[in-house]
N, C-alpha and C positions, 0 to 999 in steps of 0.2 A: 176771836176778838180779845184783846187785852184791854181792860178798863177797870177803873176803880171809881165807884160812884160817891162814896162818902168815906171819910177817914174813920178808922176804927179797926175792929178785930177781924173775925173770920169772914171768909168769902163764901158766897153761896151762888146757886144757879136759879134763875127765874125762867121757867118754861111756860110759854104762852101757847095754848091751843086755840086756833082761830077757826070758828065754825060759821056755817051758812055762806060759803063761797059759792056764788052762782055762776059767774063767768069764768071761762077757761083761759083767759088771757091776762097779761100784765103781771104785776107783782103785789104781794102783800107787804106793806111798809109799816114798821112799828117804831115808836119812840118810848124810851124809859126816862122818866123825869123825877127829880129829887126834891122839888119844892114848888110852891104856888108861883113864885117869881119866874121859875124856869119853865113852867108847864106850857106845853105847846110852842115853846120858843127855842129852848136849848136843852137838848137831851142827848142820849146815846141812841143811835138808830141801827136797826137791822132790817133786811128785806129778804124775800125769797120769792122766786118765780112760782106762779100758780101752775100746778101739774095736772089739773083736771079733776082732782078730788074736791069734795065739798068741805074739807078741813085740812089744815096743815099746822105744823108746830114750828115756833120760833124760840130761840134760846138767847138769853142775856147771861153772859158768864165771863169773868167773875163779877159778882155784885156783893158789896159789903152790907152788913146788917143796917137797916134803916127803914124809912118810909118812902114809898115810891108810888107813881101812877103810870099807867101805860095807855097810849092812844094807838089806834091801828086804822089804816084805811086800805082799800083795795084799789090800787092804781091800775085800773082796767086797761087804759090805753098806754101805759108805761111812759108817760111824759114827765115823771118825777115830781108831780105835785097833785094835791087833792083838787080836782075840778069842782067848781061850784056853780050854782044857778044864781039868779038875782038875789041880792041881799046876803050873799055868802052862804046860802044853803047848800050843803054838800050834794054834788051830782053823782058821786061814787060812794059805794058802801063804806061804812066806818063803824068804829066801836071804841069803848073805853073799859078799863078795868072796873070791876064791880057793876058792870052794865050801867054805868053812870050816864045820865042824860041831863042836858041843860035845857032851860026854857029860854028861847030867844038867843041861842048861842051854845057854845060847848059847856060841858059841866065844869064845876070847879075842881081844883086839885083835891080838896077835902072829900068831895063825893067819889072820886076815882081812886083815892089812896088805899094802899094796903101795906102791911108790915112784912119785912123780910128779916126773919131771925134764924131761919134754916132754909134749905132748898124750898122753893115755892113753885107750885103749879097753879096757873090760873087759866080760865077759859073766857074768851071774848067772842060774842056772837055779833057778826056784822049786821047792820041795819041799813 
């Protein structure tokens, strides 16, 4: 993937280890976001088929230094979207950087944000 998230200097790699994958079907889909206004709306996306392990690794590369947030969901039925129950409650496993959780909705960008100044490794556990 060739992509530049923010203007500036050196480019880095953000490696995301996704844990607690329970179903052996579908894909893990992840979004990398650069601001509150783009959070969960417009980002850079990667996905990977689930291979039967309880964890897998996704990579965003290149990423410029800056502040970011990641959201992930397990698209168990591979329909390309996060399935939800009544009131928009996720029906498929999901998670955010910093293990951020929202009350009555998704967490804020501020709760999920992390800084990229060098190569960054983060772990997200699906809930």
